[in-house]
C-alpha positions as CSV (number, residue, x, y, z in Angstrom):
1,M,-8.0,-15.1,-15.2
2,R,-9.6,-12.1,-17.0
3,S,-6.4,-11.1,-18.7
4,R,-6.0,-14.5,-20.3
5,R,-9.2,-14.0,-22.3
6,L,-7.7,-10.9,-23.9
7,Y,-4.8,-12.8,-25.4
8,P,-6.6,-14.1,-28.5
9,F,-8.0,-10.7,-29.3
10,L,-4.7,-9.0,-28.8
11,L,-2.9,-11.6,-31.0
12,T,-5.5,-11.2,-33.8
13,G,-5.0,-7.4,-33.7
14,I,-1.2,-7.7,-33.7
15,L,-1.2,-10.2,-36.6
16,A,-3.5,-7.9,-38.7
17,I,-0.9,-5.1,-38.7
18,L,2.4,-7.0,-38.7
19,P,4.6,-6.4,-41.8
20,A,3.8,-9.1,-44.4
21,A,7.6,-9.5,-44.8
22,L,7.6,-11.4,-41.4
23,W,5.1,-14.0,-42.5
24,G,4.7,-13.5,-46.3
25,Q,6.9,-16.5,-47.2
26,T,6.0,-20.0,-48.1
27,P,7.5,-22.9,-46.1
28,G,10.1,-23.3,-48.8
29,G,11.2,-19.7,-48.4
30,L,9.8,-18.4,-51.7
31,R,8.9,-14.7,-51.4
32,L,5.6,-13.6,-52.9
33,E,6.4,-11.4,-55.9
34,N,3.5,-8.9,-55.4
35,E,4.9,-6.1,-53.2
36,F,1.5,-5.6,-51.6
37,F,2.2,-8.7,-49.5
38,N,5.5,-7.2,-48.1
39,K,3.7,-4.3,-46.3
40,S,1.8,-3.9,-43.1
41,V,-1.9,-4.4,-43.6
42,K,-5.1,-3.2,-41.9
43,I,-8.3,-5.1,-42.6
44,R,-11.9,-4.0,-42.1
45,K,-15.4,-5.1,-43.1
46,I,-17.2,-2.8,-45.6
47,A,-20.6,-2.7,-47.5
48,S,-22.5,-3.9,-44.5
49,N,-25.8,-3.1,-46.1
50,V,-25.3,-6.0,-48.6
51,D,-25.7,-9.7,-47.7
52,E,-23.8,-12.7,-49.2
53,A,-21.3,-10.5,-51.1
54,F,-18.9,-12.1,-53.5
55,G,-17.4,-11.8,-57.0
56,L,-15.4,-8.6,-56.7
57,A,-14.2,-6.8,-59.9
58,R,-12.5,-3.5,-60.4
59,L,-14.6,-1.1,-62.5
60,N,-12.5,2.1,-62.3
61,P,-9.9,3.6,-59.9
62,E,-12.7,4.7,-57.5
63,T,-15.2,1.9,-57.8
64,F,-15.4,-1.9,-57.8
65,V,-18.4,-4.1,-58.5
66,F,-19.6,-7.2,-56.7
67,V,-22.6,-9.6,-56.4
68,G,-24.9,-9.7,-53.4
69,K,-28.4,-9.5,-52.0
70,T,-30.1,-6.4,-50.6
71,R,-30.5,-6.7,-46.8
72,P,-34.3,-6.5,-46.2
73,G,-35.6,-4.0,-43.7
74,F,-37.9,-4.8,-40.8
75,F,-41.0,-3.4,-42.7
76,T,-40.1,-4.9,-46.1
77,N,-43.2,-6.4,-47.8
78,A,-43.3,-9.9,-49.3
79,D,-42.9,-8.9,-52.9
80,S,-39.8,-6.8,-52.1
81,K,-38.4,-9.6,-50.0
82,R,-38.7,-12.0,-53.0
83,A,-36.9,-9.5,-55.2
84,D,-34.2,-9.0,-52.6
85,S,-33.6,-12.8,-52.5
86,F,-32.1,-12.6,-56.0
87,F,-28.4,-12.0,-56.5
88,R,-27.8,-8.5,-58.0
89,L,-24.9,-6.4,-59.0
90,F,-23.7,-3.7,-56.5
91,Q,-21.0,-1.1,-56.7
92,Y,-18.7,0.2,-53.9
93,D,-17.5,3.8,-54.1
94,Q,-14.1,4.0,-52.3
95,V,-14.4,7.8,-52.0
96,T,-17.8,7.9,-50.2
97,E,-17.3,4.3,-48.8
98,K,-20.9,3.4,-49.7
99,A,-22.3,0.5,-51.5
100,S,-25.4,0.8,-53.8
101,Q,-27.1,-1.4,-56.4
102,L,-25.5,-0.9,-59.8
103,A,-27.8,0.6,-62.5
104,V,-28.1,-2.0,-65.3
105,D,-30.9,-0.5,-67.4
106,G,-30.6,-1.6,-71.0
107,L,-28.3,-4.5,-70.4
108,C,-30.5,-7.3,-71.7
109,E,-31.2,-10.1,-69.3
110,I,-29.3,-8.4,-66.5
111,T,-32.0,-5.7,-66.5
112,T,-34.9,-8.0,-65.5
113,N,-35.6,-9.1,-62.0
114,N,-35.9,-12.8,-63.1
115,Y,-32.1,-13.4,-63.3
116,N,-29.6,-14.2,-60.7
117,I,-26.1,-12.8,-61.2
118,G,-23.1,-15.1,-60.6
119,G,-20.2,-12.8,-61.5
120,F,-19.2,-9.7,-63.5
121,T,-16.1,-8.6,-65.3
122,S,-15.4,-5.9,-67.9
123,D,-12.8,-4.3,-70.3
124,P,-13.6,-0.6,-70.3
125,D,-11.3,0.1,-73.3
126,E,-12.8,-2.6,-75.5
127,K,-16.3,-1.7,-74.2
128,F,-17.6,-5.1,-73.2
129,L,-18.9,-7.0,-70.2
130,V,-19.1,-10.6,-69.3
131,V,-21.8,-11.6,-66.7
132,A,-22.7,-15.0,-65.3
133,V,-26.6,-15.2,-65.2
134,N,-29.3,-17.8,-64.7
135,D,-33.1,-17.8,-64.6
136,A,-34.0,-17.0,-61.0
137,S,-37.7,-17.7,-61.6
138,D,-36.8,-21.4,-62.1
139,R,-37.8,-22.8,-58.8
140,V,-36.7,-26.4,-59.6
141,L,-33.2,-25.2,-60.2
142,T,-32.8,-26.7,-63.7
143,S,-31.6,-23.4,-65.2
144,K,-27.8,-23.4,-65.5
145,M,-25.5,-20.5,-65.0
146,A,-24.3,-19.2,-68.3
147,L,-21.8,-16.5,-69.5
148,L,-23.4,-13.5,-71.2
149,H,-21.3,-11.3,-73.4
150,V,-22.5,-7.7,-73.5
151,D,-21.0,-5.6,-76.3
152,L,-21.2,-1.8,-75.7
153,S,-19.0,-0.7,-78.6
154,M,-21.9,0.7,-80.6
155,G,-23.3,2.8,-77.8
156,F,-26.0,0.4,-76.8
157,A,-26.0,-3.2,-75.5
158,Q,-25.8,-6.2,-77.8
159,C,-26.0,-9.4,-75.8
160,A,-25.3,-13.0,-76.6
161,T,-24.3,-16.1,-74.7
162,L,-20.6,-16.9,-75.3
163,P,-20.2,-19.4,-78.1
164,F,-18.5,-22.1,-76.1
165,V,-21.2,-22.2,-73.4
166,N,-23.0,-25.6,-73.2
167,S,-26.5,-25.1,-71.7
168,D,-26.2,-28.5,-69.9
169,Y,-23.5,-27.2,-67.6
170,N,-22.7,-24.2,-65.3
171,Y,-20.3,-21.3,-65.8
172,H,-19.5,-19.0,-62.9
173,H,-17.1,-16.4,-61.5
174,P,-15.9,-14.7,-64.8
175,F,-12.7,-12.6,-64.5
176,Y,-11.1,-10.9,-67.6
177,D,-7.4,-10.4,-67.5
178,I,-6.8,-7.5,-69.9
179,P,-3.0,-7.9,-70.6
180,S,-3.3,-11.6,-71.6
181,Q,-6.9,-11.2,-73.0
182,R,-7.9,-14.3,-71.1
183,L,-11.4,-14.7,-69.6
184,Y,-11.0,-16.9,-66.5
185,F,-14.1,-18.7,-65.1
186,I,-15.1,-21.9,-63.4
187,S,-17.2,-24.7,-64.9
188,D,-18.3,-28.3,-64.4
189,I,-18.1,-29.2,-68.1
190,P,-16.9,-32.7,-68.9
191,G,-13.2,-33.4,-69.2
192,G,-12.1,-31.6,-66.1
193,V,-10.2,-32.8,-63.1
194,G,-13.3,-32.9,-60.9
195,G,-16.0,-30.7,-59.4
196,Y,-15.7,-27.1,-60.6
197,D,-12.4,-26.4,-62.4
198,V,-10.8,-23.2,-63.4
199,Y,-10.7,-22.5,-67.2
200,F,-9.8,-19.7,-69.5
201,S,-10.9,-18.6,-73.0
202,K,-8.6,-16.4,-75.1
203,R,-10.2,-13.4,-76.7
204,L,-9.3,-13.7,-80.4
205,G,-11.1,-10.5,-81.6
206,P,-14.3,-8.6,-81.2
207,N,-17.0,-11.1,-80.0
208,T,-14.6,-14.0,-80.8
209,W,-13.3,-16.5,-78.2
210,S,-11.3,-19.6,-78.1
211,E,-12.6,-22.9,-76.8
212,P,-12.1,-23.2,-73.0
213,I,-8.7,-24.4,-71.7
214,N,-8.4,-26.2,-68.4
215,V,-5.8,-24.7,-66.0
216,R,-5.0,-28.2,-65.1
217,Y,-2.0,-27.5,-62.8
218,I,-4.2,-25.8,-60.2
219,N,-7.3,-28.0,-60.4
220,T,-8.1,-30.9,-58.1
221,P,-11.0,-33.4,-57.7
222,N,-12.6,-30.8,-55.4
223,D,-13.9,-27.3,-56.4
224,E,-11.6,-24.5,-57.4
225,L,-13.4,-21.1,-57.2
226,F,-13.1,-17.3,-58.0
227,P,-10.1,-17.0,-60.3
228,T,-8.6,-13.5,-60.5
229,T,-5.3,-11.9,-61.5
230,D,-3.3,-8.8,-60.6
231,A,-1.1,-6.3,-62.6
232,Q,2.0,-8.5,-62.1
233,G,0.3,-11.5,-63.7
234,N,-0.2,-13.5,-60.5
235,L,-3.2,-15.9,-60.7
236,Y,-5.4,-16.2,-57.6
237,F,-8.1,-18.8,-56.8
238,S,-9.7,-20.5,-53.8
239,K,-9.8,-24.2,-53.0
240,L,-10.8,-26.4,-50.1
241,T,-8.2,-27.0,-47.4
242,L,-8.1,-29.5,-44.6
243,N,-9.0,-27.4,-41.6
244,Q,-9.8,-23.8,-42.7
245,G,-12.5,-24.2,-45.4
246,Y,-11.7,-22.4,-48.7
247,D,-8.4,-20.5,-48.7
248,I,-6.9,-18.2,-51.3
249,F,-3.9,-19.5,-53.3
250,M,-1.6,-17.6,-55.7
251,V,0.4,-18.9,-58.7
252,P,3.2,-16.5,-59.9
253,P,3.6,-16.0,-63.6
254,G,5.6,-18.8,-65.2
255,K,5.1,-21.1,-62.2
256,Q,2.7,-24.0,-61.7
257,R,2.9,-24.5,-57.9
258,P,0.1,-22.7,-56.0
259,I,1.2,-20.8,-52.9
260,R,-1.3,-20.6,-50.0
261,L,-1.6,-17.0,-48.7
262,L,-1.2,-16.6,-45.0
263,H,-2.9,-14.4,-42.4
264,P,-4.7,-11.9,-42.8
265,Y,-5.5,-12.9,-46.4
266,N,-6.8,-16.3,-45.1
267,S,-8.6,-17.1,-41.9
268,I,-10.4,-20.0,-40.2
269,S,-13.5,-19.1,-42.4
270,D,-13.9,-19.3,-46.2
271,D,-11.8,-16.7,-48.0
272,Y,-12.1,-16.0,-51.8
273,G,-12.2,-13.5,-54.5
274,F,-9.0,-11.6,-53.8
275,I,-8.6,-8.5,-56.0
276,Q,-6.0,-5.8,-55.9
277,L,-7.6,-2.4,-56.3
278,E,-4.4,-0.3,-56.3
279,D,-0.8,-0.5,-55.0
280,K,-1.8,-0.3,-51.4
281,K,-5.4,-1.5,-51.4
282,A,-7.1,-4.9,-52.0
283,A,-10.3,-6.6,-51.2
284,L,-11.7,-10.1,-50.7
285,S,-14.8,-11.9,-49.5
286,R,-15.0,-13.9,-46.2
287,S,-17.7,-15.9,-44.7
288,D,-19.0,-15.7,-41.1
289,K,-20.0,-18.5,-38.8
290,N,-23.4,-18.7,-40.6
291,R,-21.5,-19.1,-43.9
292,K,-22.8,-15.8,-45.2
293,S,-20.1,-13.8,-46.9
294,S,-19.0,-10.1,-46.6
295,I,-16.4,-7.9,-48.2
296,Y,-13.3,-7.0,-46.4
297,L,-11.0,-4.1,-47.4
298,L,-7.2,-4.6,-46.9
299,E,-5.1,-1.4,-46.8
300,A,-1.3,-1.5,-46.8
301,F,0.7,1.1,-45.0
């Protein structure tokens, strides 16, 4: 009887390292074009000192940025606990394998302790950031999440809300795809399919953006969340499934049919925010039984 209890744990461990080529196919036999999915994968939880982590974005080859809350210590006072209840920006150093709060001095509203962060993305070459923010001091939750453009090209921060943002609606989860110059995000603006839809705005020039375009072929009456892309032009996002909460889907370039990723990229919990860090390394967010999310590192070998 004792040995039977080991089977689920053994099966989970075996599946986590099986070559993706064995299970990285859709029911129709379409192979995933990203070679990362055709390798064996190890998965492990990281950044355990940060709670409710989400919104991953690659900053440089050694570092990625994400949103989360500082985990309060046993002796944390009330004022510190209130400050720690806000969503902040963190960075994870892949060399030291340590997470720390990202220094944001001089970055306009991001600097103050009165704003929640709802996502971060950047283009280091063009020297700008886009950050989702709202007024965390608003206790009746009437403050909407907006997209703040931070221009660093002059050597200091010049900040403005993106011109297409309507203050009556929410804008979350920004992700800038450098090759296509598309800023992906989600919003509940009118005219969508339903709930939060995925949109993109095309960068037309310095501080100039197109009106949002609904990525209608992936949106449903439910919420679509956390759009990201990879170097091959694959588009990733998460949507609600029947039995496994939010799962990660992928749309290859030139296609309009979302492909649901299989284990270990999806689980019985909520999975979202997939980003590829390098050829053999990726990361995502995953919730636990209490619906609090953590970051997991996926390493191919």
